[in-house]
N, C-alpha and C positions, 0 to 999 in steps of 0.2 A: 763717811759712807764710801765703801770700796766700789770698784768699777762694776762688778756684778750687780750690786744693789742699785747703783745709779742707772744702769741699763734696764734693770727690772722695773724701776719707777717710770722710766721713759716708755717702756713697753706697756705698762698699765695705762698710761695717759693716751697712748696712740689708739685711734679708732680702727686703723687698718695697718696691719703689719705684713710685710712680704719677706720671705726667707729664701735665700739661694744657698744650696749646699753643694759640696764637692767631695773629691776622693778622700780628703782628710777626715771626713765624718765616718768612714767605714774602715779605717785602718785598725781601730780597736775591735772590729769584728773579724780581723784576720785577713782582710783584703788589702794587699799592698797597693799603694798608689802608683802612678805612672812615672813621675818626675824625680822623686826623691832617690837618694843613693840606695841601690838594691831594688828599685822599683821595676815595673814590668818592662819599661823601655830598655833596660840593660840586657834583657834576655830576648826580646822580640822587637822586630821592626814593624811598624804599622803598615798594613797593605791598603793603599788607596782604592776607592771604589772602582776607578777606571781599570786598575790592574786586576781587581777581582773579577770584573766582567769580561776581561779580554783573555785571561790566561788560566788554564787548568792548574798550572804550577803555582800561580799566585793564590788560587782558591785553596789548594792544598796547604800552602804556607799559612794562610789566614785561619783555616780550620785547625791547624796544629796549635796555634796560639789560643783560639777560642775554645777548642775541645779541652785543652789542659786547664785553662783558667776557670772554665765553668765548674769543674770539680770543687774548686775553692769557693766560688760564689754560692753554689748550691748548698754547701755545708755550713755557710756562715749564718749567724743569727744577729738580729738587731741588737745594738749595744745601747747603753743608757742615753746616748745622744739622740738616737733614733726614737727611743721611747718617750723622751722628754718632748721632742718636737711633735710627735703624734698626740700626746696629751694636750699640748697647747693648741693644736689644730682642732681637736675634738671639743675643747673649751671655747672655741670661736675666738682665740687670741692670735691666730694666724689666718690671714685672708687667703693667701696662696703660698704654697711651698713649691719652688722650682728646684729641680736637682739635675746636676750634670752627671750623676752616677747612673749606671745601668744595671746595678746589682739587685734591684727590687726590694731592698731592705726597708725603704719607707713604706711601701705597700704592706709588707709583712709585719711592720710595727703598728699598723692600724690607721695610717693616714688615708682618709677616704679619697677615692679617685677624683671626685669633683674639686678637690682642693690641691691636687698634685699635677705638676707638669714634668714629665720625663723628657727634658729638652734634647737629650742625646739618645733617646729610645730606650729599649729594654733588652736585656739578655735572656729574659724568661720566655720569649717568644721567638719564632723564626718566620721568615717571609721568603716565598719563592720569587726569585728575581725575574721569572718569566711570566707566571700566571697570577702573581700577587696573592696566592693562597697563604694563609697564616696557620701556624700550628704551634702547639706547645713545644718548648725547646727540646724536650725529651725525645721528640720524634727524630730530628736529624742527629741529635747527640747520640742516640742509640746506634744509628748507622755508623757514626764515626767510631764509637767504642768497639764496633764489630769489625773495624778495619777499612771502612770506606773513607778514603782520604779526603774527599770533597763530596759530601752527601748531596743527593738530588731528590727533588720532588717527583711524584708519580708522573707529572707532565714532562719530566726531563729537564726542567729548569734547575738552577743551582739554589739550594737552600742557603740562607744567610741569617744569622741572628738579627733580630729587629732593632739593631743599634745604628746610629748614624756614623758611617765610616768617614775617613778623611776624603775630602772631595765630594762628599754627598751633602745635599742641601738639608737644612733643618726643616721640620714641618712648619710651614708658614703660620698656621693658626696658633701653634704652640708659642712661637716666638712673639707673635703679635700680642697674645694674651699676657705673656710674661712682662713685656715692655709696658703694656697698658696698665697692669696692676702696679708695676714699679712707679709709674707716674701718678698714681692715686694714693700711695701709702703715706703714712706719717712716720714710719720707721722701716728702714731696710736693713736686714741682717744678712751678712755673708758668713757662712760657717763651714770651715774645713775646705775652703777653696782659695787658691792663689790668685784668683781673679785675673788670669792672663789669657784665658780662652775666649775669643770672640766668636760671634757677636754677643753672647749672653752676658759677658762681663759688663756690657753697656747698660745693664740694669742699674748698676751703681750710679752712673752718670745721670740717667733718667730720673732716678729717685732724688738724687742730690739737687738736680736742677729744679725739681718740683718743690723743694723745701723740706724734704724728709730728713729726719735724723738718720745717721748711718753708723753701723757697727760692723766690725770685722773680727771674727772669732777664729783665729788660726795661728799656729806657731810660726809659719813661714812669713816672709815679707811679701807684700803685694804692691802693685803700682799705686794703690790708693791709700796707703798707710798715712801719708802726710796730710790728707784732706778729710779722713773719716773722723767722726765725732768720738768714737770709742774703738780702741784696739785691745783685745784680750788675747794673750798668747798661751794661756794655760790650756791643757788638753780639753777638747770640746766635749768628750765624754764625762768630764767633770763640770765644765762651765754650764752646759745646757741644762742638766738636772738642777743645778743651783739657780739658774734663771727661771726654770719652771716653778720652783718653789717661791721665788721672789714675786713672780707675776701672779700666780694663782692664790697666794696667801695674802696679797695686798688688798 
């Protein structure tokens, strides 16, 4: 029995499965990740939230990055990894899917919102940093496309995509839910994530401490490779459809 079949059998036995996904899940959809060679951090330096709030120049730099990358995100489509996870959620074989991605591809693949936590927010909406109004991303994006270097809400406040920036706190309720479900699962699966970004990578420790089986599906090394129960380095867009078949056919 190979690793996929073994993990599929474990998945079938587990009453509660929690999945954490990262940027590696979306690379097959044409969205480059941050840290790999050629990733987004080679072209852009992240703008911390404190700088965004303090400086018009920083807001313009932030929007240069966000405005350009949104074109890629908006054109992307869910790949077989997204669709496999969505089918497993709909079959009630995933209790909660937590994603570090902000691209909205899990939603577009059919994962119901009640089973999904966007721990780092979403690029598909924008929020006004003054009045807290929310709008579809297309509202400020249209202004940026028309030449407004740092779009503003009608109230005069700065529009910002509804993602969690560096220096900005996670939504406490989302983090609490993610950790709570990690502590209740029988199987924790990390897919397409290097598990280096805290505090959400702590889900692995919480699940393992509670006695859950753990699996890491990513080509890169992670800090948890030596202690996980299963590590599969094949492309997630191939592994997850195979796992879906193993889980749902068993």
